[in-house]
N, C-alpha and C positions, 0 to 999 in steps of 0.2 A: 536558743532552741534546744530541744532535748538531744538532738544528734547533729553531727557535722555533715553537711551535704556538699560534696565537691564534684562539680561537673568534670567529666572525663573527656579526653580528646576523641574518643571513639563513639560514633553513632548515637549521640544524644543521651548517653548513659551517665548516671551519677553514682559516685561512691558515697555511701552513707555509713558513718562510723560513730561509735560511742564507747566510752569507758567509764567505769565506776568501781568503787571499792568501799568497804566499811569494816567495822569491828564486829565481832560476834555478839549476837543478842539473845540467842537461844542455847539451851544446854546440849542439844543433839547435833553433833558435828555433821552428820549426813544432811539433816534438814537445813543447817546453816549453809552448806554448799548449794542446795537447791534454791534457797532464798537469794543467795548472792547472784546466781545465774539468772533467776527471774528478774532481779533488780536491774541487771545489765541489759537484758533483752527488752525491758519495758520502755527504754528510750526509743528503740526502733518501733515498738508497737504504738507508742504515742503519736507517731507519724503515719499510722495506718499500714506500716510495713509488716507483713506476716511471715516473710521468709528471711533467713539469715544464712549467708554463705559460709561464714567462718567465725569461730570464737577462740580467744586465748584466755587462759586463766592466770590470774595474779594471786599469789599466795605468800603470806609472810607468817612464819612460825615463831613463837615467842622463845627467846633465849632462856626464859624462866622454866620452860617445860623440860622435863627429863626425857631421855631418849625413848624410854618405854611409852610415855604419853604421846610423843610425836609419832611413833610408829603406829599407835592405835588411832589417833585423831586424823592424821593427814590423809590416809587412804579414804576415810569416810567422807571428809569434806570434798575431796576430788571426785569421788563417786557421785555424791549428791549433785555437784556442779555438772558433771557429764550427763547424768540421767535427765536433769532438767533441760540441758541443751538438746539431747536426743528427742525429748518430748516436744521441743520447739522445732524439730525438723532440721537441726544443724548438728555440728560436731565440734569438739575441742581439739585443735591440731597442735597446740603448744602453749607456751606461757613462761612464767618466771617464778621461782621459789627462792626466798631469802630468809635469813634469820634476823629477827628484829626484837625490840623490847615487847612488842604487842603482836597478837594475832591479827592479821588483816586478810580479807578475802574479797576478790572481785574479778574483773575481767574486761575484755574488749570484744565488741561485736561488730562485724563488718558485712555489708551486702552491696552488690552492684545492682542498681535499679533503673528501670525505665520510668519516665515521668508519671505514668498512670499508676504506679505502684505505691506512691507515697502522697500524703496529703499535707501540704504546707500549713502550719498552724497560725494562719493569719486571716481567715475568711469569715469570721463570725459577723452576723448581721443582726440588727434589732429585730426582736421577735423570736430569735433562737431560744432553745431551752438548754440548760446545763444538766448533764447527767454524770453521775459518779458510779464507778463499777466495782468498788470494794468499800467496805465500811471503814470508818476512821477508828482510832484508838489503839493502834498496835503498840505505840510506845508506852501508853498507860498500862496496857495488859502485861507487857514484858516487865515493867518496873514493879507492878503489883505482885507478880509472881516471885520476883527477887525478894520482896519484902516479907514473904511468908517466913523467912528465916531471920528476919530482923525485927525483933519485938517492938522497938521504939517506933519504927516506921509503920509496922502493921497496926499498931494502936491508933494511928491516924485515920485508918480506913475501915477498921473491923466493924464499925456500927452501920456501914452502908453495903457491905458485901460479905459473903461467907467464903471460907477457904475453898470450898468446892466450886463456887462460882468463879473465883480467881483462876483456878486451874482450867475450868472450861473456857474462860476468856483467853487464857494464855495459849491453849491449843488451837482455838479459833484463829487467833492472831498469827500463830506459827504457820498453819496451813494456808491462811489467806496470803501471807507474805510469800509463800512458796508456790502460789498459783500463778501461772503465766497469764499475761494480759493479751494473749494471742487471739482469743475468741473476740474480745472487744475490738481489737484492731481490724479483724475481718469484717465485723458488722459496721464499722465506721464507713466502709465503702458501700455496703449494701444500703445503708440508710442516709447516705449523702452528708456525712459529717463535714462541718466547715472548719473545725480546728480542734486540737486536743493537746493535752500534756499529761504527764503522770505525776501523781501526788507523792512526794517523798520528803526529803529533809527540811524543806521550808514550810511544811504544813499546808493544809488546804488553801488558806487565804494567801499565803506567800506564792504558791504556784498559780493560783487564780490571778493574782496581780501580774505575775510574769507573763502569763498568757494574754491577759487583757492589753498589756503594753505593746504586744507584737501585732495587734490587729490593724489591718489597713483602714477599716472604717472606725469612725468615732463612736465607740460603744463602751458600755460599762457592764460588769457582771454583778448581779444581785443574788445572793444566796439566802434561801429561805429555810431549807431543810438540811439537817445534819444526820446522816445515817452513821450510827456509832455502835461498836460492839457492846452488847448488853452489859450494863452496870458501870461502864467506863466513864460515862458522864458523871455519875454519882461520885466516883473516886476523884475525878478531876475537881469537882466542886469542893469535896472534903479537903483537898490539898491546896486550896487557895490559888495562888498564881504560879504554882509549880509547873503545870502542864499547859494551861491556856487552851485546852481542847475545844471548849465551846466558842472560843474566840478565833478558832481556825489556825492557831499557831503551833499546835503540838506536832512535833516531827513524826513522820511516818516512814516506814521502810518498805520498799516494794509495794507501794500502795496502788490504788486503782487508777484508771484513766479518768480525767475530767474532760468531757467531750461536749462540744457545742453542736447541737443538732437542730434541724428544722423542727418547729413545734409539732407538725403533723407526723413526724417520724419518731419522736422521742419515746412515746409509750410502746410502740412496736419494738424498738431497740431494747427497751428494758424487759419486755415480755420474752423476747427471744433469748436474751442473756440469762434470765431466770430459768427458762426451759433447758437450755444447754448446760448450765451449771448443775441443775438438779440431776441431769442424766449422768454427770460426772461425780455425783455424791456430795456436792456442796449445797448448802442451804440458802445461799445468797444469790442475788442477781445483779440488778443495777437500780439506781434511784434517781428520779428527777429532783434536783436540789435547788434549782434557781432559774433565772431568766437573763437574757441579754437585752439591754435597752440602750437608747442613745445616751452617750456619756463621754467621760474624759479618760477612757482607757484605764480605769481602775476597777478593783473588785471590792465588794463589801459584804458583810454578813448582817442581816437585819438584827435589831435589838433583841428580839425574842424569837430565835429560830425554833422551828419544830424539831424536836429530837426524835429520831426514829431508832428505837432500840432493836438492834439486830441480834437475834439469838445465836449462840454458838451452835455449830453443827453437832448433831447428836443429842442436844439438850432437849428436855421435854417441850420447852417453848418452841424450838425449831421444828419439832415433829408436828406440833399443833399448827404452826404457821404453814407447813407444807400441805396440810390437809384442808386448808381453806383458801379461798381466793384472796389475793392482796387488794386492798383498796387502791384506787388511783392516786399515786403520790403527787400528781400535778394539781390535785384539787385545792391544795394549800397555796397555790401560786396566784390565784385570781386577784 
């Protein structure tokens, strides 16, 4: 499971905890702190938990950094982490900082819950619909941005994307990773979600398989649609087997929630997600990407999934998308 659930001795309460850390992927230390915090909290949100009682921050500074750089970078990462925690209604009360060969940033999140505050990730039934709440392609976007300064690698993708489009995708990935999954966690209760996980290092298919294995019922997940940051699928194809984005194996950082919902609730969940995200300045919502059927507790992506190109916020395509009604993404699942 995404979080550890420990029953307490007192009054039917449970302690729910999670920890996570990783290495920097974006150039902005403040945003890196926000992304790290969002990534930690996401494990709670994947269980439908919307409140967090306490956070600790884990920070490793590189011994290769000089003192001036440490003094500039460290406060920004800490501020980003704390600001994201405050946005999530919690606070950072401590942590640990060490010197290490690499920069590492992460944390611990803890909450004491009543049983009705979390949703165990094991209740999917045949007929459910799979919903994803953030687009895929963050790793591809981050790598492509790094390649702007590496001519040999840039030459591999320059025929399928412009430098401006790479920058738009990079900023979309950065803001997407820094966005909390708290809204989706709240809507999981409203629309009776049966199970969920967050999509991170194992990629969409890896986490879908992990979730399928946990189900009480004999079910399988079949994925038909892949919402991907615009142009990232083209980069993935141009790079052969480097990313395996269309195969669902490309690693994500602080990705969206993969939620199993009753079919009659899924479209309403997606609509409300889009509405709430638009109010917060984001161009994206949620997408119906597959179905739950009887099976062997495995997940698979069909041979030719529908690629949903998700425009970067602020781009011309995103502005056009927000001015028109989206087609029903479930129409491809019949």
